[in-house]
Residue, then its C-alpha position, 0 to 999 in steps of 0.5 A: m494545467k491542461d483543460s482536460a485534467t481538472q480533477l482526479v477521481v479515485l474509484d476505491p470500493g476497498l476503502r471502507e475502514h481506517g487501516g491498510h493501504h487504502p486510506a494510506f494512499i489517500l493520505a499520500l495524494l493529499g500529502t503531495e499538495l497538488f490539490t491545494k496549490n493547483d486548480i485540481r480537485l480530488r474526489v474519492f468514491a469509497n465504500t458506503a461503510f467508510i467514514p473519512g474523519a479529520a485524519l483524511g481531510s474530510g473537514t477541508n476543501t481539498v478532498e470530496y468523499h462519496p460513500f458510493f460502493e456497496t460491494d464487499y471488495y475483498r469478499f472473493f479475493y482468496e477464494s477459488t476462481q470457480h466460486s459459484e458467486l463470482t459471476n454475480f459479484i463481478r456483475c454487481l461491481a461492474a454496475e457500480y463502476l458504471a454508475a460512478m463513471k456516469q455520475i462523474t461525467e455528468a458535470d463534465c459533459q453537456t447533455k447529449t453532446l459527446k466530448e472527452s471527459s475532463s476527469i482522470l480516474l484512478c484505480h489501484a489494488l485490482g484483483w482479476e475479478h475487479a479488473t474484469a468488472l472495471a473492463d466491463a464497465l468501461f466497455l459499457f460506458k463507451k458503448q452508451t456514451g461514446i466517451a473515452l475516459h482517461l483511467v490510470v491503473i496502479l498494479m499492486f497484486s501479483p498474478y502469481r499465487q502458490t497452491a498447496d503443493e507450492q506450484y503456481d496456481s495456473q487457473l488464477y494466472l489465466r484469470y489475471r491474464v484474460a482480465f487485464k488484457r481486456l482492461a488494457s484493450c479499453d481506450g484511455v487506460s494506462f498502467f503503472a506497477s507498485d514494484h519490480e516483480t509486479s512490473k515484470a509480471y504485467g509487462y509479460i502479460l500485456a506485452r509492454q513496458i510497465d513503469v514502477i510508480p514511486c512509492p506513495f507511502i514515503g510522502v513529501r520528499t523534503k519533509i522526509d529528508n529533514i526527518v531522516n537527517d535528525s534520526t541519529t539523535y535517538k539513543v534508545k533503540q526501538i524495535v517495531l514488532y507490528m505495524g498496520d491493520s490487524k491481519a492474521t496473515k501479517g502475524f497479528l494473532a501470534l503477537p502476544n506469544l512473540l512479545e511474551e517470549i521477548v519480555k520474559q527474557e533478561q531485559t536488554e538495556g536500551l531496547s524498547y518495543i512498538i506495536q501499532y495497529t488498527l483493529t479492523n477485525k473485531s472477532d473474538a480472537f482479534l479482540a483477545v489479542d488486543r486485550k493481551l497486548k495492552k495488558i503486557a504494555e501495562v506491565y513493561t515500561n519498554v513496550a508501547v501499544f498503539d491501537e489507532f490509525w496514524s497520520e503520515e507525519k506520525l508514522h514517518n516520525t516514529l519510523a525515523s526514531c526506530h532501528a529495527l522492524v520485525f516481519n512475521y508474514d504468512n508465506s502462503v499469502y506474501m510469497y507474491q504479495s507486496s507490503g507498504v510497511l516493507w518499503l517504509a522500513a527500507y526507506f528509513n534503513l531499518k534493520l529488518f528481521f524476517l520470520s518467513n521467506n517470501w516477497l519481502t525478503r526478495e524486495a529487501a535484497r533488491l533495495k539493499s536493506d540490512y536484513t536477517l532471515c530467522d525463525e522465532k527461536t533464533f530471533f530471540e537470540c538475534h534481537k538481543k544483539l541489537g543492544d550491542g554497539d550502534i546498529n543505526s545505519k542511517a548515519n551512512r544513508v546514501n542520498i537516493f536523490g543525488s547524482k545518477n552518475d554516482g557509481s559508488r553503488n547500483d541503486g537504480y531500483r531504489n532510486e526509481l521506487f523512492s523518487d518523488f511521488a508528487d512529481c509523478m502525479s504532476a505528470i499524470l495530471g498534466v500540471c505544468 
């Protein structure tokens, strides 16, 4: 291992609760075993509201958590770019980033001596406002200390968003373009993209090739391969109706009506339904959905409701036993926004049902997944067909880690996205 890569520091003001991709990303890093088998430290600077708990390894020496950021990270993410409070929001977040950088490098650098920091910083899930604050902090840090930090940015959010008349939001795109070009001009910053469309969008903005980073949510390759190979033993076909943190934009509020329509129909033999979520929103509407779902699950034995954050192992084992997954995501939000749930479902070769047409359907097509686009009415008809015959295509799953010379199908993008995340992180951290 190189001396300049002694610790990985995740700066994540958006990590504040047990739900969504923020804690899942930390689990993915811990799952690589890079921080137990090598002389590398993992430090996480999270929101002050975050309580890690045992599920995220807080009781071990593998990871060190710092409740640091007070900023409400997503406060203005869906707001107008002209919002009057944005300037102050960016200023406050930049000040927090700067303070974190100084705290991180205190142990790395001798007093009044300028040298390269031995920490690698990592940031993900940056909107334009976050990228602006981060660039401001890097500029001030370099000016005040003379130290060039090594920062890895994982690009997740598209610079494209539609307006009410289904046109591109040109003002938003301009903000992204300016913010990320400025971030790219800072010394020591490197970029990876979470998917194909994000890679292309930022490649155009930054005038450079942006490689797609392997999906972090797949986990350790050998463990997943063992799960997949055993997945054909399940006889009852399980359908996931919802998975992840509770969001209206992912169809959470519509779940009771969808579930009621399904269970009211004549029961299809051999089908069961799984709903998993973390109740990150405690408003009356979300609490009402939570109560209604659990009430339905008490009546119907083929409905299972889990209101808890799942470990990586629990998540993977469940998906390996399932046959289909339903997406009811809001088009206005997910037309250009990615989903880790889609990648997991595609990896396990689940049959996918989309009740809306957006980024998810385009990504499913790129990953050559078996999917059906339908509305709610036709879905009630389609899902019954799952009980007819064997839809489990995992038995014929293509070995995505096999020879690249196998010309039986063009799985280039699938291979790239589902390659080994640990190998990629090893290269970033300089592990020999």
